[in-house]
C-alpha positions in Angstrom: 0.1 -0.1 0.1 1.4 3.3 -1.0 0.5 6.8 0.2 1.3 10.2 -0.5 4.3 11.1 1.5 6.9 13.8 1.8 10.2 13.1 3.6 10.5 14.7 6.8 13.6 16.8 7.3 14.4 18.4 10.6 15.5 22.0 10.6 18.7 22.4 12.3 18.3 25.1 15.0 20.3 26.2 17.9 18.0 26.5 20.9 19.0 28.0 24.3 16.6 27.6 27.2 18.2 29.6 30.0 14.9 30.6 31.7 14.5 29.2 35.2 11.0 30.0 35.7 7.9 27.8 34.9 6.8 30.1 32.0 8.6 30.1 28.7 9.1 33.0 26.6 6.1 33.8 24.2 5.2 36.1 21.3 1.8 37.3 21.8 1.7 39.3 18.6 1.6 36.2 16.3 -1.2 33.9 15.7 -0.4 30.9 13.5 -2.6 29.6 10.7 -2.2 26.0 9.6 -3.3 23.5 6.9 -3.0 19.6 6.5 -0.3 19.1 3.8 0.0 15.4 4.3 -2.0 12.4 5.4 -1.8 8.7 5.4 -1.9 5.5 7.5 0.9 4.3 9.8 1.3 0.5 9.9 1.9 -0.3 13.5 2.5 -4.1 13.3 1.9 -7.1 11.0 -1.6 -7.8 9.7 -3.4 -10.5 11.6 -1.7 -9.8 14.8 -3.8 -11.2 17.8 -3.7 -11.5 21.4 -5.8 -14.2 23.4 -7.5 -15.0 20.1 -8.6 -11.6 19.4 -7.4 -9.3 16.6 -5.3 -6.4 18.0 -6.3 -3.0 16.7 -3.7 -0.2 16.4 -5.4 2.5 18.5 -2.3 4.9 18.5 -2.7 7.5 21.2 0.7 9.2 21.5 3.7 10.2 19.4 6.9 12.2 20.0 9.8 13.2 17.6 13.1 13.0 19.5 15.1 14.6 16.7 16.0 11.3 15.0 13.2 8.9 15.5 9.3 8.9 15.8 8.1 7.0 18.8 4.5 6.0 19.2 2.4 4.4 21.8 -0.6 2.2 21.3 -3.1 2.2 24.1 -3.8 -1.5 23.9 -1.9 -4.6 25.0 0.4 -6.4 22.5 1.5 -10.1 22.3 4.6 -11.3 23.7 7.8 -10.1 21.8 6.0 -6.9 20.7 5.2 -3.8 22.6 2.6 -1.0 22.7 5.6 1.4 22.4 7.4 1.3 19.0 9.8 3.4 16.8 9.8 4.2 13.1 12.1 6.5 11.3 10.6 9.6 9.6 11.5 8.2 6.2 9.4 5.0 6.9 6.5 6.7 8.5 4.1 5.6 5.5 6.0 2.5 4.5 3.6 -0.4 5.2 6.4 -2.9 4.4 8.9 -1.7 7.1 8.1 -3.1 10.5 8.6 -0.8 13.7 11.2 -1.4 16.2 9.5 -2.4 19.4 10.6 -1.2 22.9 10.4 -4.6 24.6 11.7 -3.6 28.1 9.2 -5.2 30.6 8.0 -1.7 31.8 6.6 -0.7 28.5 4.5 -3.8 28.2 3.5 -3.8 32.0 2.3 -0.3 31.9 -1.4 0.2 30.5 -3.3 2.6 28.5 -0.9 5.2 27.3 -2.0 8.7 26.5 0.5 11.4 25.8 4.3 12.0 25.2 6.1 15.1 26.3 9.5 16.3 25.7 11.6 18.9 27.6 12.4 22.1 25.9 16.0 21.1 25.7 15.1 17.9 24.2 17.1 16.0 26.9 14.2 13.9 28.4 11.1 12.3 27.0 8.0 11.5 29.2 5.1 9.1 28.5 1.9 9.2 30.7 -1.0 6.8 31.0 -4.6 7.8 31.6 -4.8 7.5 35.4 -8.5 6.6 35.0 -8.5 3.2 36.6 -8.0 2.2 40.2 -9.1 -0.9 42.0 -9.9 -0.2 45.8 -8.1 -2.8 48.0 -6.0 -4.2 45.2 -2.9 -3.3 43.1 -4.2 -5.0 40.0 -4.8 -1.6 38.1 -1.8 0.4 39.4 -0.1 0.2 36.1 -2.8 2.4 34.6 -1.4 5.2 36.9 2.2 5.4 35.4 4.5 8.1 34.0 7.6 6.9 32.2 10.7 8.9 31.3 14.1 8.5 29.7 17.0 10.3 28.2 16.4 11.3 24.7 18.0 8.6 22.5 18.2 6.1 25.5 14.6 4.7 25.4 16.3 1.3 26.3 16.5 2.5 29.9 13.2 4.0 31.0 12.6 5.1 34.5 9.3 5.3 36.5 8.3 8.9 37.7 8.1 8.5 41.4 9.4 9.8 44.7 11.8 6.8 44.8 13.8 4.7 42.5 12.0 1.4 43.4 8.4 2.0 42.4 6.8 0.4 39.4 4.1 3.0 39.0 3.3 6.6 39.7 0.5 6.0 42.1 2.1 8.3 44.6 0.8 11.3 42.7 -2.8 10.2 42.1 -4.1 11.5 45.4 -2.5 14.9 44.8 -4.0 15.3 41.4 -7.5 14.2 42.7 -7.2 16.9 45.4 -6.5 19.6 42.9 -9.4 18.7 40.8 -11.7 18.8 43.9 -14.9 20.9 43.3 -18.3 21.8 45.0 -19.6 18.4 44.1 -16.7 16.6 45.4 -15.0 18.9 47.8 -12.1 16.6 49.2 -11.0 15.1 46.0 -12.4 14.1 42.6 -13.2 10.3 42.6 -12.5 9.9 38.8 -10.5 11.7 36.3 -8.7 10.9 32.9 -5.4 12.4 31.8 -4.9 12.8 28.1 -2.4 15.6 27.8 1.2 16.0 29.1 3.7 18.9 28.4 6.9 20.0 29.7 8.4 23.4 30.4 11.9 23.8 31.6 10.8 23.2 35.2 7.1 22.3 35.2 5.1 19.3 34.0 1.5 20.1 32.8 -1.2 17.6 32.7 -4.3 17.9 30.5 -7.5 16.5 32.0 -10.1 15.2 29.6 -12.8 13.7 31.9 -13.7 14.1 35.6 -16.5 13.1 37.8 -18.0 10.4 40.0 -16.9 7.4 37.7 -16.0 6.3 34.2 -19.8 6.1 33.8 -20.6 9.5 35.2 -18.3 12.3 34.3 -18.2 15.6 32.4 -15.8 16.5 29.6 -13.0 19.0 30.4 -10.0 20.9 29.1 -8.3 21.6 32.5 -4.6 21.8 32.8 -2.9 21.2 36.2 0.9 21.6 36.9 3.6 20.6 39.2 7.4 21.7 39.4 10.1 19.3 38.8 13.8 19.2 39.0 16.7 17.0 37.8 18.5 15.0 40.6 22.0 14.0 39.6 23.7 11.1 41.3 27.1 10.1 39.4 26.2 9.4 36.0 22.4 9.0 36.7 19.8 11.8 36.4 16.4 11.4 37.7 13.3 13.6 37.4 11.8 14.5 40.8 8.5 16.1 41.2 7.9 18.7 44.0 4.7 18.9 46.0 3.3 22.2 44.4 0.4 20.7 42.3 -2.2 23.4 41.2 -4.7 24.1 38.6 -3.2 26.2 35.9 -5.9 26.8 33.3 -9.6 25.9 33.2 -10.5 26.2 29.4 -14.2 26.3 28.6 -14.3 25.1 25.0 -18.1 25.8 24.4 -17.6 29.5 25.5 -14.5 29.9 23.4 -16.3 29.0 20.2 -20.1 28.1 20.2 -20.1 27.0 16.6 -17.9 24.0 17.2 -19.6 20.5 17.7 -20.2 19.2 21.1 -18.9 17.6 23.3 -15.3 18.4 22.6 -12.6 17.6 25.3 -8.8 17.8 25.6 -7.1 14.9 23.8 -3.4 16.3 23.8 -1.3 19.1 25.3 2.2 19.9 23.9 4.9 22.7 24.3 6.5 23.7 21.0 10.1 24.8 21.5 10.3 26.1 17.9 7.1 28.2 17.9 7.5 28.9 21.6 3.8 28.1 22.4 1.6 25.5 23.6 -0.7 23.4 21.3 -3.9 21.7 22.5 -6.0 19.1 20.7 -9.7 18.8 21.6 -11.5 15.8 20.1 -14.9 14.5 19.6 -16.1 10.8 19.7 -19.9 11.0 20.0 -22.7 9.3 18.2 -20.2 7.8 15.6 -18.6 11.1 15.0 -14.8 11.5 15.1 -13.1 14.8 14.8 -10.4 17.1 16.4 -9.6 20.7 16.6 -6.3 22.5 17.1 -5.7 25.4 19.6 -2.8 27.3 20.8 -1.8 29.6 23.7 1.3 31.4 24.6 2.9 30.8 28.0 1.7 34.1 29.4 -1.9 33.1 28.3 -1.8 29.7 29.7 -0.5 30.8 33.0 -3.0 33.7 33.2 -5.7 31.2 32.7 -6.7 32.9 29.5 -8.6 30.9 26.7 -6.8 29.1 24.0 -7.2 30.4 20.6 -8.7 28.2 17.8 -6.3 27.6 14.9 -7.7 28.4 11.5 -6.6 28.2 7.9 -5.7 31.0 5.6 -9.3 31.3 4.7 -10.4 31.6 8.4 -12.0 28.1 8.7 -11.2 26.0 11.7 -8.4 23.5 11.2 -9.7 20.0 12.1 -9.6 16.3 11.3 -13.1 15.3 10.1 -13.6 11.6 10.4 -10.5 11.1 12.6 -9.9 11.5 16.3 -6.5 13.1 16.7 -5.0 12.1 19.9 -1.6 13.6 20.1 1.0 15.8 18.2 4.5 16.5 18.1 6.6 19.2 16.5 8.8 17.9 13.5 10.5 21.3 12.9 9.9 24.9 13.1 6.8 24.7 10.7 5.4 21.2 10.8 3.3 19.3 13.4 2.7 15.4 13.1 -0.7 14.3 14.5 -1.5 10.7 15.2 -5.1 9.4 15.5 -6.9 6.9 17.7 -10.0 6.1 15.5 -10.9 3.2 18.0 -12.1 0.4 15.9 -13.6 2.5 13.0 -12.7 1.7 9.4 -11.8 5.3 8.7 -10.7 6.4 5.4 -8.2 8.7 3.7 -9.0 9.4 0.2 -9.5 6.1 -1.5 -7.7 4.2 1.3 -9.5 2.4 4.1 -7.8 1.9 7.5 -6.8 -1.6 8.2 -6.9 -3.2 11.7 -3.1 -2.9 12.2 -3.0 0.9 10.9 -3.6 4.3 12.5 -4.3 7.5 10.6 -1.8 10.4 10.7 -1.7 14.1 9.5 1.0 16.5 9.0 0.1 20.2 9.4 2.2 23.1 8.0 2.1 26.1 10.3 2.6 29.6 9.0 2.4 32.7 11.2 0.4 35.8 10.4 1.4 38.9 12.4 -1.2 40.8 14.4 -4.3 38.8 13.2 -7.1 39.1 15.5 -9.0 36.0 16.6 -11.8 35.3 14.3 
């Protein structure tokens, strides 16, 4: 199967991130426009792959470009010898004959339901979070659904678990604090249920995007909340560990419906990223209701995000919202100063791109080209 594809080249830039505050420099006078310039299907594993007698679908939910390779995460379990986390080179993104390289360290397979990658602005560390949407009282069976992994960029063979210590196999230690930050009038102590679908990193803060919160997975409201916590790098000999401080707080409470009443409902956060090239944050909000799949792209400067101001909807040169009709974009990663790669988790829908139909072992992707238009007012 052959898809339209343009080779991905990385713009060589010298980036210096000397800021020691949680905010990253922003340019409030520039509002980007964007358009989809390429789309196709990523082949995640061989056709016919099964687990426990059931076909495995590629429901890709996370992607990051580390400067050399593209790393993807599928939010479903994989059979032995493979992994839900895998690597492809940019040149083989659309090559259905080139198998990915699977990250087979046990922690990658033992961790469940991946949702979003993040990369520190200096590109030294990559992080990968799960949804944190499952916990079983009185049991540790579902603790793996509450895990954040990280590793030095280029050294994905040695992942660590984000935790207060070096022996934990999950990040359950942070679940209680997140639930407290999300407390509201209905649940004044802590929220019983929440789902993380976004993760971004500044030079000293981790930002988590909340898609759902409420009483349970059966009773919740869709959200686009962002909570943050400071981190620091702890060095011991040749080892570097990311340590989270205890200053969790709500950073931004974005009301999508009030931002643009013309958009379909419900929409909720499905990705959050910091772009060191554009020096701004990107957010995806997706729809998965009544068989309809779609996603919209938003942006905010650092100053806007930390001031709890609304994100700005990204539009094309004609003023129309940039979105992915028929596909639920779940994560994005900057490829260079002008391009974003979006990966889609279309669940088990046989979605299409042009004349091509998605196969069980595939996931849709799009590449957006971003251009800046000075002093354009929000439409």
